[in-house]
C-alpha positions as CSV (number, residue, x, y, z in Angstrom):
1,X,0.3,0.1,0.1
2,X,1.5,3.6,-0.9
3,X,-0.1,6.8,0.6
4,X,0.5,10.2,-0.5
5,X,0.1,12.8,1.6
6,X,0.8,16.7,1.9
7,X,0.0,16.9,5.7
8,X,1.5,14.5,8.5
9,X,-0.7,12.2,9.5
10,X,-0.7,10.5,12.6
11,X,-3.9,8.0,12.0
12,X,-5.1,6.1,8.6
13,X,-8.3,3.9,8.6
14,X,-9.8,2.7,6.1
15,X,-12.2,-0.5,4.8
16,X,-11.6,-2.4,1.4
17,X,-14.9,-3.7,-0.1
18,X,-14.9,-6.9,-2.5
19,X,-17.4,-8.8,-3.6
20,X,-18.3,-11.8,-0.9
21,X,-17.1,-15.6,-1.7
22,X,-13.6,-15.0,-3.1
23,X,-11.4,-14.2,-0.3
24,X,-10.8,-14.8,3.4
25,X,-8.0,-14.7,6.3
26,X,-7.3,-10.8,5.7
27,X,-4.0,-9.8,7.3
28,X,-1.7,-6.6,7.1
29,X,1.7,-6.0,7.9
30,X,3.8,-2.7,7.9
31,X,6.6,-2.0,6.0
32,X,7.2,1.8,7.2
33,X,9.4,2.6,10.5
34,X,7.2,5.5,11.5
35,X,4.0,3.2,12.1
36,X,3.4,1.3,15.6
37,X,0.1,-0.4,15.0
38,X,-1.5,-2.3,11.4
39,X,-4.3,-3.9,12.0
40,X,-7.5,-5.3,10.4
41,X,-10.7,-5.8,11.4
42,X,-13.8,-7.5,9.6
43,X,-16.7,-5.5,9.5
44,X,-18.7,-8.3,7.5
45,X,-17.1,-11.3,5.4
46,X,-16.8,-8.6,2.4
47,X,-15.3,-5.3,4.0
48,X,-12.3,-5.5,5.8
49,X,-11.7,-2.1,8.2
50,X,-7.8,-1.3,8.6
51,X,-6.4,1.0,10.9
52,X,-2.5,2.4,11.2
53,X,-1.1,4.3,14.3
54,X,2.2,5.6,14.5
55,X,5.1,5.9,16.8
56,X,5.0,9.1,19.4
57,X,6.1,12.1,17.7
58,X,6.3,10.6,13.7
59,X,4.1,11.5,11.1
60,X,3.2,9.7,7.9
61,X,3.9,12.5,5.2
62,X,4.9,13.2,1.3
63,X,5.4,10.0,-0.6
64,X,5.7,6.2,1.1
65,X,4.9,2.5,1.5
66,X,2.8,1.7,4.6
67,X,2.0,-1.7,4.3
68,X,1.4,-4.9,2.5
69,X,-2.2,-6.9,2.7
70,X,-2.0,-10.9,2.5
71,X,-5.1,-12.9,1.8
72,X,-6.1,-16.2,1.2
73,X,-8.1,-17.2,-1.9
74,X,-11.2,-19.3,-1.6
75,X,-11.6,-22.6,-3.4
76,X,-13.5,-22.1,-6.4
77,X,-14.2,-20.1,-9.5
78,X,-11.3,-18.1,-11.4
79,X,-12.3,-14.2,-11.0
80,X,-10.4,-10.8,-11.2
81,X,-11.5,-9.5,-7.5
82,X,-12.1,-5.7,-7.4
83,X,-10.8,-4.0,-4.2
84,X,-12.9,0.0,-3.8
85,X,-12.0,2.0,-1.0
86,X,-14.5,3.0,1.3
87,X,-14.6,5.1,5.2
88,X,-11.3,6.5,4.6
89,X,-10.3,8.8,7.6
90,X,-7.0,10.4,8.9
91,X,-6.0,12.2,11.6
92,X,-3.3,15.0,11.1
93,X,-0.4,15.7,13.8
94,X,-2.5,18.5,15.4
95,X,-5.7,15.9,16.2
96,X,-8.0,17.3,13.5
97,X,-9.5,15.2,10.4
98,X,-7.5,14.9,7.0
99,X,-9.4,15.7,4.2
100,X,-9.0,12.7,1.3
101,X,-8.9,14.0,-2.3
102,X,-8.6,10.4,-3.8
103,X,-8.2,6.8,-2.8
104,X,-7.4,4.2,-5.2
105,X,-8.4,0.4,-5.1
106,X,-6.9,-2.2,-6.7
107,X,-8.0,-5.9,-8.1
108,X,-7.1,-9.3,-6.6
109,X,-6.7,-12.4,-9.7
110,X,-7.9,-15.4,-8.1
111,X,-6.5,-18.7,-10.0
112,X,-9.1,-21.7,-9.5
113,X,-9.9,-24.1,-12.0
114,X,-10.2,-22.1,-15.1
115,X,-7.8,-19.7,-16.6
116,X,-8.7,-16.1,-16.8
117,X,-7.1,-13.4,-19.7
118,X,-6.7,-10.0,-19.0
119,X,-6.4,-7.3,-21.9
120,X,-3.6,-4.2,-21.6
121,X,-1.9,-2.5,-24.2
122,X,1.9,-2.3,-24.1
123,X,4.3,0.4,-26.3
124,X,3.2,1.5,-29.1
125,X,-0.8,0.8,-28.3
126,X,0.5,-3.1,-29.4
127,X,-2.2,-5.4,-28.0
128,X,-1.4,-7.6,-25.1
129,X,-3.3,-10.4,-23.0
130,X,-2.3,-11.8,-19.5
131,X,-3.2,-15.9,-19.3
132,X,-3.5,-16.3,-15.6
133,X,-3.7,-20.4,-14.6
134,X,-2.2,-22.6,-12.7
135,X,1.4,-23.2,-13.3
136,X,2.7,-26.5,-15.8
137,X,-0.5,-26.5,-17.4
138,X,-1.4,-26.2,-21.1
139,X,-3.8,-23.6,-22.2
140,X,-4.9,-23.2,-26.0
141,X,-5.4,-19.6,-27.1
142,X,-8.5,-18.9,-29.3
143,X,-10.0,-16.4,-31.1
144,X,-12.8,-15.0,-32.9
145,X,-14.0,-11.5,-34.2
146,X,-17.7,-13.0,-34.5
147,X,-19.3,-14.3,-31.0
148,X,-22.7,-15.3,-32.5
149,X,-20.6,-17.8,-35.0
150,X,-18.8,-20.9,-33.9
151,X,-15.5,-19.4,-35.6
152,X,-13.1,-20.0,-33.2
153,X,-9.6,-20.6,-34.3
154,X,-6.7,-21.6,-32.5
155,X,-4.1,-19.0,-32.1
156,X,-1.3,-20.5,-30.1
157,X,-0.3,-22.7,-27.0
158,X,0.8,-21.4,-23.9
159,X,2.8,-24.1,-20.8
160,X,2.4,-21.8,-17.9
161,X,5.7,-21.7,-16.1
162,X,4.3,-19.9,-13.1
163,X,0.5,-18.0,-12.3
164,X,0.5,-15.5,-15.2
165,X,2.5,-14.9,-18.7
166,X,2.3,-11.7,-21.2
167,X,0.8,-12.4,-24.7
168,X,2.0,-9.7,-27.1
169,X,-0.5,-9.7,-30.0
170,X,1.4,-8.0,-32.2
171,X,0.5,-4.9,-33.7
172,X,-2.8,-3.2,-33.6
173,X,-5.4,-3.4,-36.1
174,X,-8.8,-2.0,-36.3
175,X,-11.1,-5.2,-36.3
176,X,-12.6,-6.5,-33.6
177,X,-11.4,-9.5,-31.9
178,X,-11.9,-11.8,-29.0
179,X,-10.1,-14.2,-27.0
180,X,-10.3,-17.5,-25.0
181,X,-8.5,-19.5,-23.1
182,X,-9.1,-22.8,-22.6
183,X,-7.6,-26.5,-21.1
184,X,-7.3,-28.5,-24.0
């Protein structure tokens, strides 16, 4: 977790909201020497509440990494699990509430029994896919330009050596193209 603040903070609290049924056993650890306490409490199964307090005489100010969040995935389906920041609050060194202008969430990729594909743009707007799956498994990458038909063709094959692999699709085209990863 990264923090950017223009005022000195002594306490920081926020919740993460996410869909239920994917994540469990939330844990937080501090990596910043100014932080005296870092805790997580479960408001409900899909909204962990995080709290950070600093050492006496210390403040969090400027740009810094404040810690890491660890979580376990529940068995079952693969999913891109969005994490949204909610209930953000902070206290300044003069014991007044700090105004929050922005808080950015994230996402957890849960790899279950089926692969996932993420799309992005690489250098020069080159289309890229990220294949998420299980290490040691061979996946076929299929593509089509029309979802209403049965025109899926094999675009390649990938054996994962870890949980993800970046796939460069080459130059950008102006035609619509859809991709799917399957385990043959």
